[in-house]
N, C-alpha and C positions, 0 to 999 in steps of 0.2 A: 592282863590280870596282874594286879600289884601284889607282890609277895613280901616286900620288906622295904625299909628305908634306911640307908647308911649315910651318916653325916648329912642328913637332909636331902639326899639324892634318892628319889623313888626308884625301886627296882621292879620292872615289869617282865612278865613272861608271856610271849606270844604263844598261841595255841600250837603253832607249828613246832615250837621247841619241845612241847610235851610229846608230840609224835616222834620227834628225833630222839628224845630220851628213851622212849620205848624201843625204837629201832636199834639204838646203840646197845641197850641192855640185852636185847635178843641176839644181836651179832656177837657180843662178847660171850654170852651164855652158851650159845650153840656152836660157835666157831673158834674164837681166839682162845678162851680158857681151856676147852677140851683138847685143843691142839698142844698148848704149852704145859697143861697140867692134866695128863691123861688118867690119873689115879683117883680123882675126886668123884664124889657122888653127884648126881644131876642137880640136886637142890643146892649144893655148894656152888656150882657154876652160876646159878641164877642169883644167889646172894652176892657173890663176888662181882658179878656183872652189874647189879644194882648199885653197889658201893662205888665201883670204878666209874660208872656213868655219872653218879652224883658228884664225884670228885672232879670229873671233867667239867661239869657244870660250874663248880667252884673256880676252876682254873680260868674259864672264859670270863666269869664275873670279875675275878681279880684283874684280868687283862683290861676290861672296860673300866673298872674303878680307877686303875692307874691313869688312864686318859682323863677321867673326870676330875681326879684330885689335882692333877697338874693344870688342867683348864681352870679350875677354881682358884688355884694359886696365882693365875694370871688375870684374875678379875672377871672371868666368864661365868655366867650362870648356867648350870646344868639342869635341864628340865627333867632328865631321867635317863635310865639305862633300860633298854629293851633287849631281851634275849630271844633269838628267833632261830629259824631252821639253819642259817649259815653262821651262827655264832652270836654276836651281839653288836649293839651300836649305842654310843653315848650321844645323847641329843643336846647339843650346845645351843644356847639362846642366841649367840652371835658368833661371828667369825673371829679367829685369833687376831689380836691387835697388830701383829707384825710377823715377819718370817721367822724370827727367833722363837717366838711363842708357838707358832705353827709347828716348827721342827721339834721342840721339846714335847709338846702334847702328843705328836704322832709317834716319836721314837720310843717313848716310855712304854708303849703297849708291847711291841716285840721284845724289848728288854725285860719286861715283866715275865713274859712267857719263857724266855731263856733262863731267867732267875728261878722261876718255879721248877723248871727241869733240873737246874743245878742243885737246888735244895733237895728235890726228890732223889737225885742221884746219890747225894750224901746220906740221906735217910736210908737208901738201899742197903748200906752196910748193916744197919740194924734190921732191915727187912729180911735179910737172908737168915738171920738168927731167929726171927719170928716165924718164918715158915715160907714155903714156896708160893702160897696164894698172895701174900703181901709183896713178895719179890716180883711176881708176874704183874700185879696191879701197878706197882711203881714203874716197871719197865714200860708198860703200856702208856701211862701218863707222861713219862719222860718223852717218849717218842711223839705223842700227840702235841705236847707243848712246844717241842722243837719244831714240829711241822707247822704249827700255828704261827710261831715266830718267823720262820722262813717265808711262809706264804704271804704273811702281812708285809714283808719287806719288798715284795714285788712292786716296782715303781709304776703302778697303775691306780689312778684316782678312782674311787675314794678309799682304797686300801691305805694302810699306814705308810707303806712305801711310796704310794702316789702322793700322799700329803707331804712326805719328806721331799719328794721331787718338786712339788709345788712351792715349798718353802725356799728351796735353792733357786728356782726360777724367779720367785718373787723377789728374793734378795738381788738377783742378777739384773732383772728387768725394772725393778723398782715399782711394779704395779701388780696387784693381785689378780685382776681380770685376765690378762693374757697368760699368766702363769697357770691359772685354773683351766683355761681352755686347752693348753698344751698337755697338762697332766691328765685331764679327762680323756683326751684323744689317745694318749698312751694306755689309759685304762680300757678304752674300747678295743684297742689293738690286742691287748692281753686277753680280753674276753673272747675275741675272735679266735686267737690261738688255742684257747682252752676248748672252744666248741669244735674246732678242727681236730684237735687231739682226741676229743670224745668220739667224733665220727670215725676216726681211724681205729680207735679201740673197739668200736662196735663191729667194724669190718673184720677185725682180727679175732673175734670171738668173745670179747669182753663186753657184753651188752650192758650189764648193770653198771660197771665202771664208766663206760662210755656215756650212758645216759646221765649219770651223775655229773660228769665233766661238762656236758652240754648244758645241764640245768644250772650249774654254777656259773658258766660263761654267760648264759642269758641273764642271770641275776646281776652279775657284775656289769654287763653292758647297760642294763636298765639303771643300775645304781650310779654309774659314771655319768650318764646323760642327766639323770635327775639331780645329782649333786652339782653338776655344772649349771643347770638351769636355776637351781636355788641360789648359787653364788652370783650368777649374772643378775638375777632379780634384786638381790641384796645390794649389789654394786650400783645398779641403776636407780633403785628407789630409796636406798638407805639415806641418801643425802637430801631428799626432798621432803619438806613438811606437808602434811595433809592439806593445809590451806591452799597450797599451790596446785593441787590436783583434784580437789573436790568440786562439785557443782554448787555454786553459791545460791543459785535460784532454785528453790525447792518447792515443788507442788506437794501440798499436804491434804489429808482428808480428815474429816471429823469422826470421832468414835461413835457419834449418834447417827451418822448416815447409814444407809442400807447397803447391802452387798450389791444390789442393782446399781446404786449410785457409784459404787466402787468400780464396777465393770465398765460403766460409761466413762469414768475417769481413765481407766486403762486404755480404752479405745481412743480417747481424745489426745493422750500424751505418748502412747506407744512405749510405755515402760511397764515393768512387771511388779513394781512395789512402790509404796508411798509411806512416809512417816505419818503416824496418826497423832494429831495434835488437837487438844482442846482449844476453843476460841480464846486466844490470849493467854493460854496456859502452857504447861510443860508437854513434852513429847510423851505419849502414852505407850507407843509401840510401833510396829511396822506391819502394814497390811500387804500381803503378797498374793500373787496370782495362784500360787500353788495351794494356798488355803481356800481360795474361792472354788477350786475344783472339788473340794470336799463337801461343798454345800449343794444340795439338789437345786436345780434351776428354779423350780416352783417356790422355793423358800427364799430366793434372793430379795424379793420386795419386803419381806418381814424380818430378815436377819440383819442385825446391826453389826457394823464393822468391829465394835468392841468385843463382839463374841467370836470373831474369827481372826483378829489380829494376833501377832506374836508380841507379848508384853516386853517392854523395854528392859534389857539386862546389859551387863557389862560386855557381853559378846556382840551386842548390836551397836555399841557406842565407841567413838574414838574422839580424841581431842584434836583441835586444828594444828597444834604444834608437834603432834606425834609424827614419827617417820612414816612415809608412804609404805615402806616395806613392812613395818609392824601392822599397819592397816590391812595390807594385803593378806598377811597371815591370819588376822582375825576374820576378815571377810571370807576367806577361803574355808575357814573352819566352822563358821556359824550356820552353814546350810542355806543361807540366803544370797550370799555374795554381795551384800549391801551393808552400809554402816551409816548411822546418823552421826553427824559431826556436831558435838555440843561444846559450847564455850560457857563455863559457869552456869550450866543447866539450860542455856539458850540454844535453840537450833540455828546453826549458822551455815550448814551445808549438808550435802548428801553425797555419798561415795559408793561407787560400784566397781566391780572387777573390770568392766568395760572402760571405765574412766582411766584406770591404771594401764590398761592395754594401749589406749590412745596415747598416753604420756610416753610409754616405752617406745612406741612406733615413731613418735615425733623426735624423741631423743636420738633415735637411730638415724635420723635424717639431718644430722649435724654436718659440719664442714667436711670436705674431703679429708680422708685419713682418720676420721673419728672412729671410735671403737664400734664394733658391730655387735657387742654384747646386748645392748638394748633391743635390737631387732630380733635377735635369737630369743631373748627372754619374752618379748612381746608375742612371738609365735606360740611359745609354750603357754603363756598366760591366756592367750585367745582360746586355745583348746580347753583350758580349764573353765573359762567364763561361759 
């Protein structure tokens, strides 16, 4: 859900964040504030809890905005910021151009959290004059921002500390791929430590704290693996143009043909979709097997392909000079896993996720000593395809 746009950066809130906001408010209203402010009325606890949780939301947003602003200053496009159950994430269009940019983009987040804590500490002098509720709220926010800053400095990818580690390894090794692999394995190791600590906490009577640690550990492990896969795919495919990985021989179908004809074409070529092209004309759309399943079998001889095809849109088209990684992202997002390759409006090829999988596997079969990133990326992409 989009809630705002700041300097052209869309701000989205995941539904999980709303649940966390309610949980934090409840925890503050029935636990923290009654303990530190025992003389207030029950309604005051809830109001103070709502305000404190909202200010925590602002703190997390400022942390992510700092990443985005520095990324923009280094020429990177930021697709948006999403706040979720574990905080937030800035979605960058591309990887940082070098280790220095990586370091600066990563380190500014924890520094922002520490700066927020410092400003709130200075405001605390005024807060004591304003009343105990303000002081308690400020103390809570100071503690949370310091904790966020420290936690993010843990050198486990994709945390900020892991990205700082990757920047250092990148500078040392001179290559991003191996640096990402090492940093992501450190991230997985940290996730395992968190899960072990959670299990120990459960055994010592802290079930809720333990489950939360295990949940965070599982999330971080998944994020570390996913971030590495994304980086490996970008490394392997980013330098390849679509024209080198597409299928130049394209079987097409006519929009006036029937679904029965389309099914026969499926069986003849053993593929699950075809571009729909007028005779000597432009591409009209893509006909897929999943659409055929929505048509009753008895209607196949009378239903035209134009009635079941997916009309051509930007999400189904890529140019031959676009990078294979950009094509991968578009194909993975459009629900078909296929793209029509158009050059000046003319169909010159067809691209599928399986084509990209084959390319990655072949790249991994290079000379002895070649990087293994393409093979790992191919395995991940094969699962997606």
